[in-house]
N, C-alpha and C positions, 0 to 999 in steps of 0.2 A: 504494500500500500504506500510505503514511503517513496518508492521509485515512481509510482504513478503520480503522487502528489508533486514531486519535484518537477516532473515534466509538465504537468498541467499549470502550475503557477507561472510558467514562462510564456503562456499564451498571451497574445496582445490584448485580448478582450477579457478583463477580469471577471465579468459576469458569466461569460461562457465557461471560463475555467472553473468558477465556483459551481455552476450547474453540473458540469462533467464530474467534478470531484464528489459532489453529493450523490450522483448516480452510482459511482463505485462504492461509496460508503453504504448506501442503501442495499446494494447487491450483497456485500459482505456482512451487513448487519442483520440479515435475515437468511438463515440457512439451516438445514437439518445437520446435526452433528453426529448422529448414531444411526446405523442401518436399521430400518424397521423389521428386517427379516420377515417380509410379508409372506403369509401362508395362503397360497392360491391353489393347493392341490387336494384339499380335504373335501368331504361330502357336505359342503355348505354353499350357499348362494351368495355369501358375503366374503370379503377379504379380511383377514385378521392380522394384527401386529404380533409377530413372533418374538419381539423384544421390546423392552421399554426404550422409548426414544426421548431424546433431548434435542431441542432446536432453539435457535436464537431468532426471535421475531421482534423486529424494531429494537434490537439491543436488549431484549428481555428474555431470560431463560425460561423455557416452557417444557414441561415433561408430560408424557402420556404413557400409561402403563401397558405392558404387553397384554395380549388377549383381547384388546378393544377391537371392535369390528367396524368395517367401512361398508356401507350399503352401496351397491352398484346401481347406476341409473343410466338413462339415455336410450337411444334407439335399439330395437331388436336387431341382432346381427344374424343375417341369413347364412346358410351353409354353402351358398354359391353366389356368384356375381360380385358381391362385396363382403367376403367372409372375414376380413381383418378389422380389428377395432383396437383403440388405445384409450385407456382410462388413466387420468392423473389424480393422485391423492394429495391433499394439502392439510395443513393444520394452522389454526389461527392462534392469536395470543392467549385466548381463553382455553386452549387445548381441544377445541372442537375439530373433528375430522370431516373432510368434505371429499366428494368424488365428482370429477368433471369428465364427461364423456366426449370423445372426439366424434367425427363423422366417419362411419365405416368406409373402407375402400377395397378395391380389387387386389391390392398388395399392401404390404406394410408402408411402403413409400407413398402410396396413394391416400392413406388415412390422413384426415385433417385433424391436427392436434386441437384439443379443446382450448377455448379462450378462458383464462383465469383472471378474474377481477381482483388482482393482488395489489392494486395500487389505489390509494385513496388520496384525496386532495384536501389539505387543511389550509384555509386562508391564513395569511400572515404577512409580515413585513416583506417587502420585495416581491410580492406576487404569490407567495404561498410555498408550501413545502409538500412534496410528494414522498410517500413511503410505502413499502410493501406491508400488507396486513396479513398475508398468508405465506407459508413456505411450502414448496413441494417436498413431500417426504417419500414419494415413490409412485409407482404406477403398475398397470397391468396391460399386457398385450394378449389379445385373443386372436387365434387363427382357427376359425370354426370349420373343421372338416368332419363334424359329427353328423348324425343322421337327421338332425332337425335344427331349427333356429335357436340361437342363444337369446334368452329373454333375461335382461339384467334383473338381479335380485330374485329370480325365480329358478332359473336353470342352475343346477349344481355345477361347481367348478371341476369336479372330477369325472364329468361325462366323457366317455371315450371319444377321441377325435377333437376335443375342444382346444387342446394344446395351450393352456394358460402359461404365460411367462411373467414372473415378477420383476419389477424394476425397483431396486432398492437404492434410493437416491441419498447421497451424502454430499453436502456442500451447496453452494448457490446454484439454483437452476430456475430460470424464468422463461418458459417456452411461449409465453403469450405476448400479444401486442397490448399496448396501453389502452385501457378502457376508462373513460371519464364521463 
C-alpha cells in the first residue's frame, strides 16, 4: 500500500490522486481473511460454511460461525442450452450472509456474473465518501449435466451430474460494477 501511495501522491491533480488512493484503501479495507471451506457436496439444497470465517468490512472485524447456511436463489438452471451458473456469496458488517445469482450460460465463460451492490454513498465534505458494505466470501459454480433442471434452494447439491464446485475466496474481490 505504501508503494501505491507514493506513486499516487505524485499525480498532478491532487483530487484524482486522493480518489484513487481511497479506492485502494476501500479495496483492502474490506476482504475475507479465512477460507469459508464451503460445503457444496452434501444432501442439502443450501451451501454451508465448513469453517468459521473472519472478514474485515469497512475496517471492522466480523466473524461468522461454521455451519451457517446460505440459501441459493435466482433462475432455474436447465440441463441443456444454458447449463452453467455462478453464485457469489457475501457477508455484511452485521454478519448476514447473502447469495447473488448470475445469468446462466452455455459455458462457464458465457455466464454473466451477478451484480453486487457492495458500494454505498455517504454524503460528506468534498462530495461524499464511497465504501464497500459487503465482502465476497466465496461462490458456487454449477454445471448441470443431471437428468433435470436445477431449481435453487430446492434441488439437492449432491444430485448426480450437477457437478457443484466451491469457490473459497480469501482477500479482496469485487466482481461487480458500481451501482448507485
